[in-house]
C-alpha positions as a Markdown table, in Angstrom:
| # | Residue | x | y | z |
|---|---|---|---|---|
| 1 | Met | -68.0 | -34.0 | -74.2 |
| 2 | Ala | -70.5 | -32.3 | -76.5 |
| 3 | Ala | -69.2 | -31.8 | -80.0 |
| 4 | Gly | -71.7 | -29.0 | -80.8 |
| 5 | Asn | -70.0 | -26.4 | -78.5 |
| 6 | Gly | -67.0 | -25.8 | -80.4 |
| 7 | Ala | -64.7 | -25.8 | -77.3 |
| 8 | Ser | -61.7 | -28.2 | -77.3 |
| 9 | Ala | -60.9 | -30.3 | -74.2 |
| 10 | Ser | -57.8 | -28.0 | -73.7 |
| 11 | Asp | -60.4 | -25.0 | -73.7 |
| 12 | Leu | -62.3 | -26.6 | -70.9 |
| 13 | Asp | -59.2 | -26.8 | -68.7 |
| 14 | Cys | -58.9 | -23.2 | -69.3 |
| 15 | Gln | -62.4 | -22.1 | -68.6 |
| 16 | Val | -62.8 | -19.7 | -65.7 |
| 17 | Asn | -65.9 | -18.5 | -64.0 |
| 18 | Val | -66.5 | -15.2 | -62.0 |
| 19 | Glu | -66.6 | -17.5 | -58.9 |
| 20 | Asp | -63.0 | -18.6 | -59.6 |
| 21 | Leu | -61.7 | -15.0 | -59.3 |
| 22 | Pro | -59.4 | -13.6 | -58.1 |
| 23 | Ile | -56.7 | -15.7 | -59.9 |
| 24 | Thr | -53.0 | -15.0 | -59.9 |
| 25 | Phe | -50.7 | -15.8 | -62.7 |
| 26 | Lys | -47.0 | -16.0 | -62.7 |
| 27 | Val | -45.9 | -14.1 | -65.8 |
| 28 | Lys | -43.1 | -11.9 | -67.3 |
| 29 | Tyr | -43.9 | -8.3 | -68.2 |
| 30 | Ile | -42.7 | -7.8 | -71.7 |
| 31 | Gly | -43.7 | -4.0 | -71.6 |
| 32 | Ser | -46.1 | -1.5 | -73.2 |
| 33 | Glu | -46.5 | 0.1 | -76.6 |
| 34 | Val | -48.9 | 2.7 | -77.9 |
| 35 | Ala | -52.0 | 1.2 | -79.5 |
| 36 | Arg | -53.9 | 2.8 | -82.3 |
| 37 | Gly | -57.3 | 1.6 | -81.4 |
| 38 | Leu | -59.4 | 0.2 | -78.6 |
| 39 | Trp | -60.1 | -3.4 | -79.5 |
| 40 | Gly | -59.0 | -6.0 | -82.0 |
| 41 | Ile | -56.0 | -8.1 | -82.7 |
| 42 | Lys | -55.0 | -5.5 | -85.5 |
| 43 | Tyr | -54.2 | -3.2 | -82.7 |
| 44 | Thr | -52.1 | -5.6 | -80.6 |
| 45 | Arg | -50.3 | -7.6 | -83.2 |
| 46 | Arg | -47.7 | -4.9 | -84.1 |
| 47 | Pro | -47.0 | -3.6 | -80.7 |
| 48 | Val | -46.6 | -7.2 | -79.5 |
| 49 | Asp | -44.2 | -7.9 | -82.4 |
| 50 | Leu | -42.2 | -4.8 | -81.3 |
| 51 | Met | -42.1 | -5.6 | -77.7 |
| 52 | Val | -41.0 | -9.3 | -78.3 |
| 53 | Gly | -38.3 | -8.0 | -80.8 |
| 54 | Val | -36.8 | -5.8 | -77.9 |
| 55 | Ala | -37.1 | -8.4 | -75.5 |
| 56 | Lys | -35.3 | -11.1 | -77.5 |
| 57 | Asn | -32.4 | -8.6 | -78.0 |
| 58 | Leu | -32.0 | -7.7 | -74.3 |
| 59 | Pro | -28.4 | -7.9 | -73.1 |
| 60 | Pro | -27.4 | -10.8 | -71.1 |
| 61 | Asn | -27.6 | -8.9 | -67.8 |
| 62 | Lys | -31.1 | -7.6 | -68.5 |
| 63 | Val | -34.1 | -9.9 | -67.9 |
| 64 | Leu | -37.8 | -9.5 | -68.3 |
| 65 | Pro | -39.3 | -8.8 | -64.7 |
| 66 | Asn | -41.1 | -11.7 | -63.0 |
| 67 | Cys | -44.5 | -10.7 | -62.0 |
| 68 | Glu | -47.7 | -11.9 | -60.4 |
| 69 | Leu | -50.6 | -10.9 | -62.4 |
| 70 | Lys | -53.9 | -11.1 | -60.5 |
| 71 | Val | -57.2 | -10.9 | -62.4 |
| 72 | Ser | -60.2 | -10.0 | -60.2 |
| 73 | Thr | -63.5 | -8.5 | -60.7 |
| 74 | Thr | -62.1 | -4.9 | -60.1 |
| 75 | Gly | -59.3 | -5.3 | -62.7 |
| 76 | Val | -55.8 | -6.6 | -63.1 |
| 77 | Gln | -53.2 | -6.0 | -60.5 |
| 78 | Leu | -49.3 | -6.5 | -61.4 |
| 79 | Glu | -46.6 | -6.9 | -58.8 |
| 80 | Ile | -43.1 | -7.3 | -59.8 |
| 81 | Ile | -41.4 | -10.1 | -57.7 |
| 82 | Ser | -37.8 | -9.8 | -59.2 |
| 83 | Pro | -35.7 | -8.0 | -60.0 |
| 84 | Lys | -36.4 | -5.4 | -57.4 |
| 85 | Ala | -38.0 | -2.2 | -58.7 |
| 86 | Ser | -38.7 | 1.2 | -57.4 |
| 87 | Ile | -42.3 | 0.9 | -58.4 |
| 88 | Asn | -43.1 | -2.7 | -58.0 |
| 89 | Asn | -46.9 | -2.9 | -58.2 |
| 90 | Trp | -49.6 | -1.3 | -60.1 |
| 91 | Ser | -53.2 | -2.0 | -61.2 |
| 92 | Tyr | -55.4 | -1.4 | -64.1 |
| 93 | Pro | -59.2 | -1.0 | -63.0 |
| 94 | Ile | -61.6 | -3.2 | -65.0 |
| 95 | Asp | -63.2 | 0.0 | -66.6 |
| 96 | Thr | -59.9 | 0.9 | -68.2 |
| 97 | Ile | -59.2 | -2.4 | -70.0 |
| 98 | Ser | -60.8 | -2.4 | -73.3 |
| 99 | Tyr | -59.5 | -5.6 | -75.0 |
| 100 | Gly | -57.6 | -8.8 | -74.0 |
| 101 | Val | -56.2 | -11.6 | -76.5 |
| 102 | Gln | -53.8 | -14.5 | -76.6 |
| 103 | Asp | -51.4 | -13.5 | -79.3 |
| 104 | Leu | -51.8 | -15.6 | -82.6 |
| 105 | Val | -48.1 | -15.6 | -83.4 |
| 106 | Tyr | -46.5 | -15.8 | -80.0 |
| 107 | Thr | -49.1 | -18.1 | -78.5 |
| 108 | Arg | -47.7 | -17.8 | -74.9 |
| 109 | Val | -48.1 | -14.1 | -75.0 |
| 110 | Phe | -51.2 | -12.4 | -73.5 |
| 111 | Ala | -51.8 | -8.7 | -74.6 |
| 112 | Met | -54.4 | -6.3 | -73.3 |
| 113 | Ile | -55.2 | -2.6 | -74.4 |
| 114 | Val | -55.5 | -0.2 | -71.4 |
| 115 | Val | -57.2 | 3.2 | -71.8 |
| 116 | Lys | -55.5 | 5.9 | -70.2 |
| 117 | Asp | -56.9 | 9.6 | -69.9 |
| 118 | Glu | -58.9 | 10.2 | -73.1 |
| 119 | Ser | -57.4 | 13.8 | -73.4 |
| 120 | Ser | -53.9 | 12.2 | -73.8 |
| 121 | Pro | -52.5 | 12.3 | -77.4 |
| 122 | His | -52.0 | 8.3 | -77.1 |
| 123 | Pro | -54.9 | 7.2 | -74.9 |
| 124 | Phe | -54.6 | 3.5 | -75.7 |
| 125 | Glu | -51.7 | 1.4 | -74.5 |
| 126 | Val | -51.0 | -2.4 | -75.3 |
| 127 | His | -49.6 | -4.2 | -72.3 |
| 128 | Ala | -47.9 | -7.6 | -73.0 |
| 129 | Phe | -47.0 | -10.6 | -70.7 |
| 130 | Val | -45.4 | -13.9 | -71.5 |
| 131 | Cys | -46.8 | -16.9 | -69.7 |
| 132 | Asp | -45.1 | -20.3 | -69.1 |
| 133 | Ser | -47.3 | -22.1 | -71.6 |
| 134 | Arg | -49.9 | -21.6 | -74.3 |
| 135 | Ala | -52.6 | -23.0 | -72.0 |
| 136 | Met | -51.9 | -20.5 | -69.4 |
| 137 | Ala | -52.0 | -17.6 | -71.7 |
| 138 | Arg | -55.4 | -19.0 | -72.8 |
| 139 | Lys | -56.5 | -19.3 | -69.1 |
| 140 | Leu | -55.6 | -15.6 | -68.5 |
| 141 | Thr | -57.7 | -14.6 | -71.3 |
| 142 | Phe | -60.5 | -16.5 | -70.0 |
| 143 | Ala | -60.0 | -15.0 | -66.6 |
| 144 | Leu | -60.2 | -11.5 | -67.9 |
| 145 | Ser | -63.5 | -12.5 | -69.9 |
| 146 | Ala | -64.9 | -13.6 | -66.5 |
| 147 | Ala | -64.1 | -10.3 | -64.9 |
| 148 | Phe | -65.6 | -8.4 | -68.0 |
| 149 | Gln | -68.7 | -10.3 | -67.7 |
| 150 | Asp | -69.2 | -9.5 | -64.1 |
| 151 | Tyr | -68.3 | -5.8 | -64.7 |
| 152 | Ser | -71.0 | -5.8 | -67.6 |
| 153 | Arg | -73.6 | -7.2 | -65.1 |
| 154 | Val | -72.7 | -4.5 | -62.4 |
| 155 | Val | -73.0 | -1.8 | -65.2 |
| 156 | Lys | -76.3 | -3.1 | -66.4 |
| 157 | Glu | -77.7 | -3.5 | -62.7 |
| 158 | Ala | -76.5 | 0.2 | -62.1 |
| 159 | Ala | -78.3 | 1.4 | -65.3 |
| 160 | Asp | -81.5 | -0.7 | -64.3 |
| 161 | Asp | -81.4 | 0.8 | -60.9 |
| 162 | Asp | -81.3 | 4.3 | -62.4 |
| 163 | Gln | -84.3 | 3.7 | -64.6 |
| 164 | Asp | -86.2 | 2.1 | -61.6 |
| 165 | Asn | -85.5 | 5.2 | -59.6 |
| 166 | Gly | -87.0 | 7.3 | -62.5 |
| 167 | Asn | -83.4 | 8.8 | -63.5 |
| 168 | Ala | -83.6 | 8.5 | -67.2 |
| 169 | Ala | -79.9 | 9.9 | -67.4 |
| 170 | Pro | -77.3 | 7.2 | -67.2 |
| 171 | Ser | -74.9 | 7.1 | -64.0 |
| 172 | Asp | -72.1 | 9.3 | -64.3 |
| 173 | Ala | -69.8 | 6.8 | -62.7 |
| 174 | Ile | -69.1 | 5.1 | -65.9 |
| 175 | Thr | -68.8 | 7.0 | -69.1 |
| 176 | Pro | -70.1 | 5.6 | -72.2 |
| 177 | Thr | -66.7 | 5.1 | -73.8 |
| 178 | Arg | -65.8 | 2.9 | -70.7 |
| 179 | Gln | -68.6 | 0.5 | -71.2 |
| 180 | Lys | -67.2 | -1.0 | -74.3 |
| 181 | Phe | -64.6 | -3.8 | -74.1 |
| 182 | Ala | -63.9 | -7.0 | -75.9 |
| 183 | Ile | -62.1 | -10.3 | -75.2 |
| 184 | Asp | -61.0 | -12.5 | -77.9 |
| 185 | Leu | -61.6 | -16.0 | -76.9 |
| 186 | Arg | -60.8 | -17.6 | -80.2 |
| 187 | Thr | -57.7 | -19.7 | -80.4 |
| 188 | Pro | -54.7 | -18.3 | -82.3 |
| 189 | Glu | -55.6 | -20.5 | -85.2 |
| 190 | Glu | -59.2 | -19.3 | -85.4 |
| 191 | Ile | -58.0 | -15.7 | -85.1 |
| 192 | Gln | -55.5 | -16.6 | -88.0 |
| 193 | Ala | -58.4 | -17.9 | -90.1 |
| 194 | Gly | -60.6 | -14.9 | -89.4 |
| 195 | Glu | -57.8 | -12.5 | -90.3 |
| 196 | Leu | -57.2 | -14.4 | -93.6 |
| 197 | Glu | -60.9 | -14.2 | -94.5 |
| 198 | Gln | -60.9 | -10.5 | -93.8 |
| 199 | Glu | -58.0 | -9.9 | -96.0 |
| 200 | Thr | -59.5 | -12.0 | -98.7 |
| 201 | Glu | -62.8 | -10.3 | -98.5 |
| 202 | Ala | -61.2 | -6.6 | -98.7 |
């Protein structure tokens, strides 16, 4: 294995390419909270803490829903397998997901920020899921990254087509705010180190 690429052996097991999509993960849905920004662990950390706190204090007769989370090039689909719910499946189109990360404190938790209608007073929401293992949370992060890569390619091709056709104006199908998204592929340790660095620089 090449030492220069910075990827660990476990990371190579977690790698996901666009060709591998769709991939379905069995997860537990922790819930959602308002986020104060579009991207960055600083906007997912506190909501994840709040949600995990609530989940840890659930009464014995309440459990987190078991779900199948499918990552595809069109976005993320969620289906609740148990317990039975009135609304048991929903989806987040790829152009509404702005950020995805494996949490640095709860390393089995994957969190993503979803952008709702921009006219909403709280347009950003963090959704959190607990995975069976830390490696699975990492793989889920890589799967979303592959979906983002494919989406940015589609956006770029659409923009190139517009220019080829002599249309200088960008396509209306994707608003400029929707083109911005980020995925944090650093390990929880790397994120922690980065956060500490930022704090000491401040």
